[in-house]
C-alpha positions in Angstrom: 0.0 0.2 -0.1 1.4 3.6 -1.1 0.0 7.0 -0.2 1.2 10.4 0.5 2.4 12.2 3.5 3.0 16.2 3.6 3.5 16.0 -0.2 5.7 12.6 -0.1 5.3 9.3 -1.3 5.6 6.3 1.3 5.2 3.1 1.6 3.1 1.3 4.4 4.7 -1.6 6.0 2.2 -4.3 6.9 1.2 -8.0 7.1 1.2 -10.2 4.2 4.1 -8.9 2.1 5.0 -11.4 -0.6 9.1 -9.7 0.1 11.7 -12.5 1.5 13.2 -11.5 4.2 16.6 -12.4 6.4 14.9 -15.6 7.9 14.3 -16.9 4.1 17.6 -18.2 4.3 19.3 -15.9 1.6 22.6 -14.4 1.2 21.2 -10.9 1.0 20.4 -10.3 4.5 22.2 -7.0 4.3 19.4 -5.6 1.9 17.1 -6.6 4.9 16.6 -3.6 7.8 13.8 -4.2 10.2 11.3 -1.6 10.5 8.5 -3.1 12.4 8.3 -0.4 14.8 7.5 2.1 11.8 4.2 3.1 10.1 5.4 4.4 7.2 9.0 4.8 5.6 9.6 7.7 3.3 13.4 8.1 1.7 15.1 10.1 4.1 14.4 6.8 6.7 15.7 4.6 3.6 18.9 6.9 3.6 19.4 6.5 7.1 18.8 3.1 7.5 21.3 2.3 4.9 23.8 4.9 5.9 23.6 6.8 3.1 25.3 9.8 4.5 26.9 11.2 1.4 25.2 14.4 -0.1 26.0 13.1 -3.8 25.0 9.8 -3.5 22.1 11.0 -1.2 20.9 12.9 -4.4 21.2 10.0 -6.3 19.8 7.6 -4.6 16.3 10.2 -4.3 16.4 11.2 -8.1 16.4 7.3 -9.2 13.7 5.8 -6.6 10.8 8.2 -7.6 12.4 8.6 -11.3 9.8 10.4 -13.3 6.9 10.3 -10.7 7.0 13.5 -8.9 5.6 15.4 -12.0 8.5 17.8 -12.4 11.2 15.9 -14.9 10.3 12.6 -16.8 12.2 9.5 -16.0 15.3 10.3 -18.4 15.9 14.0 -16.5 15.7 12.2 -13.2 18.0 9.6 -14.3 20.5 11.8 -15.9 20.6 14.1 -12.9 21.5 11.0 -10.6 24.1 10.1 -12.9 25.5 13.8 -12.8 25.8 13.3 -9.1 27.2 10.2 -9.2 30.3 11.9 -11.6 30.9 14.3 -9.2 31.0 11.9 -6.3 33.6 10.4 -8.4 35.4 13.3 -8.8 35.2 14.3 -5.3 37.2 11.0 -4.6 39.6 11.9 -7.0 40.4 15.1 -5.9 40.2 13.7 -2.1 42.9 10.6 -3.5 40.6 7.9 -3.3 39.8 7.9 0.3 36.9 6.0 1.1 34.3 8.0 3.3 
């Protein structure tokens, strides 16, 4: 289920989900976060849960998650902006001597 709060999109977290989590025995446990205590999550919660703290990467993730879905730009424009942000991230890493954040 999805909806809107304060103009932003959210996903309702509930029972009966078909998404398999860590208990499914897969090797991708790092992709799953426990959000049982939350009624909904927004992009900022997702960024925090996955510890995405660099502004260039945050911007790219936001653009990709709602590419073409905000009504301002089409999917191609949003994806191009994500690519531009990630390119800047790469440039900044080179400027900083390739250090990890």
